[in-house]
Structures are given as C-alpha cells and as structure tokens.
C-alpha positions as CSV (number, residue, x, y, z in Angstrom):
1,M,-23.1,-11.9,19.2
2,K,-22.1,-15.4,20.3
3,D,-22.5,-16.7,16.7
4,Y,-19.7,-14.5,15.4
5,Q,-16.0,-14.6,15.9
6,F,-14.9,-11.1,16.7
7,N,-11.4,-9.9,17.4
8,T,-12.3,-8.5,20.8
9,L,-9.0,-8.4,22.6
10,T,-7.2,-5.1,22.8
11,M,-3.7,-5.3,21.4
12,N,-0.9,-2.9,22.3
13,T,1.3,-1.4,19.5
14,N,3.9,-4.2,19.7
15,E,1.3,-6.9,19.5
16,I,-0.2,-5.2,16.4
17,Y,3.2,-5.1,14.7
18,E,3.8,-8.8,15.6
19,N,0.3,-9.9,14.4
20,I,0.7,-8.2,11.0
21,T,4.3,-9.4,10.6
22,E,3.2,-13.0,11.3
23,K,0.5,-12.8,8.5
24,I,2.9,-11.4,5.9
25,V,5.7,-13.9,6.9
26,S,3.1,-16.7,6.3
27,M,2.2,-15.2,2.9
28,L,5.9,-15.1,1.9
29,D,6.3,-18.7,3.0
30,Q,3.3,-19.8,1.0
31,H,4.6,-17.8,-2.0
32,I,7.7,-19.9,-1.9
33,K,5.8,-23.2,-1.5
34,N,3.5,-22.3,-4.4
35,D,6.5,-21.9,-6.7
36,F,6.5,-18.0,-6.5
37,K,2.9,-17.4,-7.6
38,G,1.7,-15.2,-4.8
39,C,0.5,-11.6,-5.3
40,W,0.9,-8.6,-3.0
41,I,-2.5,-7.1,-3.9
42,N,-5.5,-9.0,-5.4
43,V,-7.0,-7.1,-8.3
44,S,-9.3,-9.9,-9.6
45,N,-12.7,-9.0,-10.9
46,G,-11.7,-5.4,-11.3
47,S,-11.7,-4.9,-7.5
48,L,-8.6,-2.8,-7.3
49,F,-7.8,-1.2,-4.0
50,A,-9.6,-2.3,-0.9
51,K,-11.9,0.3,0.3
52,N,-14.6,1.0,2.9
53,I,-17.7,1.0,0.7
54,Y,-19.7,3.0,3.3
55,S,-17.2,6.0,3.7
56,K,-15.6,5.5,0.2
57,H,-12.2,5.6,2.1
58,V,-9.5,3.7,0.1
59,Y,-7.2,1.8,2.5
60,R,-3.5,2.6,2.3
61,G,-0.1,1.1,3.0
62,V,0.0,-2.2,4.8
63,N,-3.8,-2.4,5.1
64,Q,-4.0,-3.1,1.4
65,I,-1.8,-6.1,1.9
66,I,-3.6,-7.3,5.0
67,L,-7.0,-7.1,3.3
68,S,-5.7,-8.7,0.1
69,L,-4.4,-11.6,2.2
70,F,-7.8,-12.0,3.8
71,M,-9.6,-11.8,0.4
72,D,-7.4,-14.5,-1.0
73,K,-7.7,-16.8,2.0
74,Y,-11.5,-16.7,1.9
75,K,-11.9,-16.4,-1.9
76,Y,-13.9,-13.2,-1.9
77,S,-14.5,-11.6,-5.3
78,L,-15.2,-8.1,-3.9
79,N,-12.8,-5.8,-2.2
80,N,-15.4,-3.8,-0.3
81,W,-15.3,-3.6,3.5
82,L,-17.4,-2.4,6.4
83,T,-17.0,-1.9,10.1
84,F,-19.4,-3.5,12.5
85,K,-21.0,-0.2,13.4
86,Q,-21.5,0.6,9.7
87,I,-23.2,-2.8,9.2
88,Q,-25.5,-2.0,12.0
89,K,-26.4,1.4,10.5
90,L,-27.3,-0.3,7.2
91,N,-29.3,-3.0,9.0
92,G,-27.1,-5.6,7.6
93,K,-26.7,-9.1,9.0
94,I,-23.3,-10.8,9.5
95,K,-23.3,-14.4,8.4
96,K,-22.9,-17.0,11.1
97,G,-19.3,-17.9,11.8
98,S,-17.8,-14.9,10.0
99,K,-14.3,-13.8,11.0
100,S,-13.3,-10.2,10.8
101,A,-10.2,-8.8,9.3
102,Y,-8.6,-5.8,10.9
103,V,-6.9,-2.7,9.6
104,V,-4.5,-0.5,11.4
105,F,-3.8,3.2,11.5
106,S,-1.3,5.4,13.3
107,S,-2.1,8.2,15.6
108,K,-0.4,10.3,18.2
109,L,-0.8,11.2,21.9
110,Y,0.4,14.6,23.2
111,F,1.5,15.2,26.8
112,D,2.7,18.4,28.5
113,L,6.5,17.9,29.1
114,I,6.3,19.6,32.5
115,T,3.0,18.3,34.0
116,N,2.8,15.1,31.9
117,K,-0.9,16.0,31.4
118,D,-2.6,14.5,28.5
119,I,-3.4,17.4,26.1
120,T,-4.2,15.3,23.0
121,K,-7.7,16.7,22.5
122,I,-6.5,20.3,22.8
123,I,-3.6,19.8,20.3
124,N,-5.8,18.0,17.8
125,E,-8.3,20.8,17.9
126,M,-5.4,23.3,17.3
127,L,-4.1,21.3,14.4
128,E,-7.5,21.1,12.8
129,I,-7.7,24.8,12.5
130,D,-4.0,25.1,11.5
131,E,-3.1,26.9,14.7
132,K,0.7,26.9,15.4
133,V,1.8,24.5,18.1
134,N,5.0,24.8,20.1
135,F,6.1,21.1,20.0
136,A,9.2,22.0,22.0
137,K,7.1,21.8,25.2
138,I,5.2,18.7,24.2
139,N,6.0,15.0,24.4
140,V,4.6,13.3,21.3
141,V,3.9,9.6,21.5
142,P,3.1,7.8,18.2
143,Y,1.1,4.6,18.4
144,L,-0.9,2.1,16.3
145,K,-4.6,1.3,16.6
146,Y,-6.7,-1.3,14.9
147,Y,-10.3,-1.9,14.1
148,N,-12.3,-4.8,12.7
149,V,-13.8,-4.9,9.2
150,F,-15.9,-7.4,7.3
151,N,-16.0,-8.1,3.6
152,V,-19.4,-7.3,2.2
153,E,-19.7,-11.0,1.1
154,Q,-19.8,-11.8,4.8
155,V,-22.9,-9.6,5.2
156,E,-26.5,-10.1,4.2
157,N,-29.3,-7.5,3.6
158,L,-27.0,-4.7,2.4
159,P,-28.1,-2.3,-0.3
160,D,-27.5,-3.8,-3.8
161,E,-24.8,-1.2,-4.7
162,Y,-22.6,-2.5,-1.8
163,Y,-22.2,-5.8,-3.7
164,K,-20.9,-4.2,-6.9
165,T,-17.5,-3.4,-8.2
166,D,-17.0,0.3,-9.0
167,E,-17.1,0.2,-12.8
168,I,-15.0,3.4,-13.1
169,E,-12.0,1.4,-11.7
170,K,-11.9,-1.1,-14.5
171,L,-9.5,-0.4,-17.4
172,T,-9.2,-2.3,-20.7
173,E,-5.7,-3.5,-21.7
174,P,-5.1,-0.5,-24.1
175,E,-6.2,1.8,-21.3
176,R,-3.8,0.2,-18.8
177,I,-0.9,0.6,-21.2
178,I,-1.8,4.3,-21.8
179,K,-2.1,5.0,-18.1
180,A,1.2,3.2,-17.3
181,E,3.0,5.2,-20.0
182,Q,1.5,8.4,-18.6
183,I,2.6,7.6,-15.1
184,I,6.1,6.9,-16.2
185,N,6.4,9.9,-18.5
186,S,4.9,12.3,-15.9
187,T,7.8,11.6,-13.5
188,G,10.3,13.3,-15.8
189,A,12.8,10.6,-14.7
190,E,15.8,10.2,-17.0
191,I,15.2,6.6,-18.3
192,Y,17.5,4.8,-20.8
193,F,16.4,1.6,-22.5
194,R,19.3,-0.6,-23.5
195,P,19.9,-4.2,-24.8
196,Q,21.0,-5.7,-21.5
197,N,19.7,-8.1,-18.8
198,D,19.7,-5.8,-15.7
199,A,17.4,-3.0,-14.6
200,F,18.7,-0.5,-12.1
201,Y,18.6,3.0,-10.7
202,D,21.9,4.9,-10.9
203,F,21.7,7.0,-7.7
204,E,24.9,9.0,-8.4
205,N,23.8,10.1,-11.8
206,D,20.1,10.1,-11.0
207,K,19.1,8.0,-14.0
208,I,17.3,4.7,-14.6
209,V,18.4,2.0,-17.0
210,I,15.9,-0.6,-18.2
211,P,16.3,-3.5,-20.7
212,E,14.6,-2.9,-24.1
213,R,10.8,-3.5,-24.1
214,K,11.2,-6.4,-26.6
215,Q,13.2,-8.3,-24.0
216,F,10.3,-8.7,-21.7
217,F,7.8,-11.6,-22.0
218,N,4.8,-9.2,-21.8
219,S,3.9,-5.5,-21.2
220,E,3.0,-6.2,-17.6
221,L,6.5,-7.3,-16.7
222,F,7.9,-4.3,-18.5
223,Y,5.8,-1.8,-16.4
224,I,6.3,-3.7,-13.2
225,T,10.1,-3.3,-13.7
226,C,9.7,0.4,-14.6
227,F,7.6,1.1,-11.5
228,H,10.2,-0.7,-9.3
229,E,13.1,1.4,-10.6
230,I,11.0,4.6,-10.4
231,A,10.3,3.7,-6.8
232,H,14.1,3.7,-6.2
233,W,14.3,7.0,-8.1
234,T,12.0,8.7,-5.5
235,S,14.7,8.0,-2.8
236,H,16.9,10.8,-4.1
237,P,17.5,13.8,-1.8
238,I,15.7,16.2,-4.1
239,R,12.6,14.0,-3.8
240,L,11.7,11.8,-0.7
241,N,15.3,11.6,0.6
242,R,15.3,7.9,1.7
243,K,18.7,6.6,2.8
244,T,20.3,4.4,0.1
245,G,23.6,3.1,-1.0
246,F,23.8,0.3,1.5
247,I,25.8,-2.9,1.0
248,Q,23.8,-5.7,-0.6
249,G,22.6,-8.1,2.0
250,S,22.3,-5.5,4.7
251,K,19.1,-4.8,6.5
252,E,19.0,-1.3,5.1
253,Y,19.4,-2.6,1.5
254,A,16.6,-5.1,2.1
255,F,14.4,-2.4,3.4
256,E,14.8,-0.2,0.3
257,E,14.2,-3.3,-2.0
258,L,11.0,-4.0,-0.1
259,V,9.9,-0.3,-0.4
260,A,10.4,-0.6,-4.2
261,E,8.7,-3.9,-4.4
262,L,5.6,-2.6,-2.6
263,T,5.6,0.7,-4.5
264,S,5.5,-1.3,-7.7
265,A,2.7,-3.4,-6.4
266,F,0.7,-0.3,-5.4
267,L,1.2,1.4,-8.8
268,C,0.4,-1.8,-10.6
269,A,-2.9,-2.0,-8.7
270,T,-3.9,1.5,-9.8
271,I,-4.0,0.2,-13.4
272,G,-5.3,-3.3,-12.7
273,I,-2.1,-5.3,-12.9
274,E,-1.5,-8.0,-10.3
275,K,2.1,-7.6,-9.1
276,H,3.5,-11.0,-8.2
277,I,5.8,-11.1,-5.2
278,T,9.4,-11.2,-6.5
279,E,10.9,-14.5,-7.5
280,N,14.2,-13.3,-6.1
281,A,14.6,-15.9,-3.4
282,S,17.5,-14.1,-1.7
283,Y,15.3,-11.0,-1.3
284,I,12.5,-13.0,0.2
285,Q,14.9,-14.9,2.6
286,S,16.4,-11.6,3.8
287,W,13.0,-10.1,4.4
288,L,11.9,-13.2,6.3
289,K,15.0,-13.1,8.5
290,I,14.7,-9.4,9.3
291,M,10.9,-9.6,10.0
292,N,11.5,-12.3,12.6
293,D,13.9,-9.9,14.4
294,D,12.2,-6.6,13.6
295,K,8.4,-6.6,13.8
296,K,8.2,-3.0,12.5
297,F,10.1,-3.7,9.3
298,V,7.2,-4.5,6.9
299,I,4.8,-1.9,8.3
300,L,7.4,0.9,8.0
301,A,8.4,-0.3,4.5
302,A,4.7,-0.3,3.4
303,S,4.4,3.2,4.8
304,K,7.4,4.4,2.8
305,A,6.0,2.6,-0.3
306,Q,2.7,4.4,0.1
307,E,4.6,7.7,0.4
308,A,6.5,6.9,-2.8
309,T,3.3,5.9,-4.6
310,D,1.6,9.2,-3.5
311,F,4.6,11.1,-4.8
312,I,4.5,9.4,-8.2
313,L,0.8,9.6,-8.6
314,N,0.7,13.3,-7.7
315,L,3.2,14.0,-10.5
316,Y,0.9,12.0,-12.8
317,K,-2.3,13.9,-11.7
318,T,-0.5,17.2,-12.1
319,N,0.6,16.3,-15.6
320,V,-2.8,15.1,-16.6
321,K,-4.4,18.4,-15.4
322,K,-1.8,20.4,-17.4
323,T,-2.5,18.3,-20.5
324,E,-6.2,18.8,-20.1
325,K,-5.8,22.6,-19.6
326,Y,-3.6,22.7,-22.8
327,A,-6.2,20.8,-24.7
328,E,-8.9,23.2,-23.7
329,L,-6.7,26.2,-24.9
330,V,-6.0,24.5,-28.2
331,I,-9.7,23.7,-28.8
C-alpha cells in the first residue's frame, strides 16, 4: 500500500464542496490562459461519459466534470473507472505512484424528531419497498460522500474488455446529426430560426429564437447553441420550474447560465461532441467570483443540469419508442 497515493483522509461535506470547487476554478483559470480552448467533458477516442466499467454505472452530474478533468490532466484515452475494491476482486494491480480521483454522491440521514435517534436504516428499508413514510416526524439531514476511483490505464492485469471503449457509444458524423435533430425535435419546443446574431429563450412566450443554420461556422456550434437554449426552456413552470428572470450580472442569473452551459455539455457528450467551455469572459468571471464565495454553487448547478438533461433525453427516448412502434404498425 505504501507505493500508492490514496486519498485516505475523511472529508466532511463542506470540505468536499471546497475540494471540487477548487478543481473547477483551476479548470476555468486554465481555460482562460489557453485562449478559451478547454472542454467540460472529454469525448476523445469515442469515450463518451465516464463510467464504472465493473458495475456499468454511468457517472452523473459534477462527477462527469471531475473525471474529465482527471482524464485530461493525466492524458488517459479511456473513460473507464474502478474502485479499489473492484480492482481487488478482479485481481488487478495498481501501477506504482498512481493517484486516485474521487467521485461524490449525495445521501440522507434520518433522525426521529423527538428522540433524535438515528433511524436511517429503518427509513431506507421502508423506502425500498415503497412504504409510506411520515416525514413530518423525521429530521432529514442531506450530506455528501465521496469514494476513490482509478482509471483502468492505472491498473494492470485486468480482463482485456476493461481496456476497450464501448463500440456502441461511437457515432459517425451523419449519425450525430440525426440524433441531435431527433433530440431537438422530440422536445416539442417552439423554435424559430431567424437571420440575426443572438440566440435566446423567450420565457414569457415560451419560445426559442436561434440564428439561421447557415450563420454558424459548423454543425457542432449550431447544436451546442440549440441545446443551450433548450436547457433554458426546461426552466419553465410547466417543466422543471427553475427560478429565472433575474437581472444580468446577479448570482441567480449566473447560476441559470451555468446550468444551461453544463446541460449543453452533457447533451453534446451523448452524441460525441466536445462542448468547449464558453468564450464569454463575463460569464466565466462571474462564475469564478461566485465559486470563491459559495462552494456549493457549481455542484448544485451540475445537479440541475443533470436534471435538465434527463428531462430532455426522456422526451427523446419516449419519442423514439413511439416512432419505432408506429414503424412496426406500418410494416
């Protein structure tokens, strides 16, 4: 064990927030120094979303950004990850000097309001079987936990399939365009394409306005913009009901812009497009300023972005199923 550098210290929730925020602040600083060439999620070599290759669990929210940062820093080509225990089960050997990344997840503790007794185990068992729980008599305490993971390129002697990219994830350029169009169309959003320079979501009239396709340098920039505005579209009360309409420059305005920025990055990653971090310097500076004061800002924004991504992709999946069912009836 002495040959490896493990993250063995237990961190409390605030320390986890601070640690993650520091990493993302560093990424944004580097993005500015590199003349705005940084990406939120690395999709090189067809390795789209980071996943636990043992459990097949696809990481979500801020974990995607954390692992992409780690992947970029150490120049890994695969986006497959394992915990130390999983490596042991597979009889793998961690390379000398390897550093672990870590991923976070939220959980809850439950205490009886009267006795203050920890009843977490009992409540979790009730929730698993969908039994009704009277939360009026329970103190719910949310918290963050983290655990260490290693990239498979840090590990020797694993089965061959652990060192491969999942071929089903790779899309050709025409396939990416088709899927992007399907995602956009399946939302049912009212979108207008006009010869102008600005793209925006009109909250009051619940419609999106985008410059004409020919105004974009390439198809990737077009879809990145569409996904960003569709992310704002999910904020409407009839959808995810995020608070909007704040004054430009406010913390709340910056939060919604970061949600849309990350939602666009997550959606782009599903079709194999690397979403570069925005070149809007004022947005980045506002995010950096807020992150220094509020360590929860980026994690909460990533959580809301994941929620928006799930909402949009669920519409897409529902639409695809309907199309397939209709095709079967026609045939």
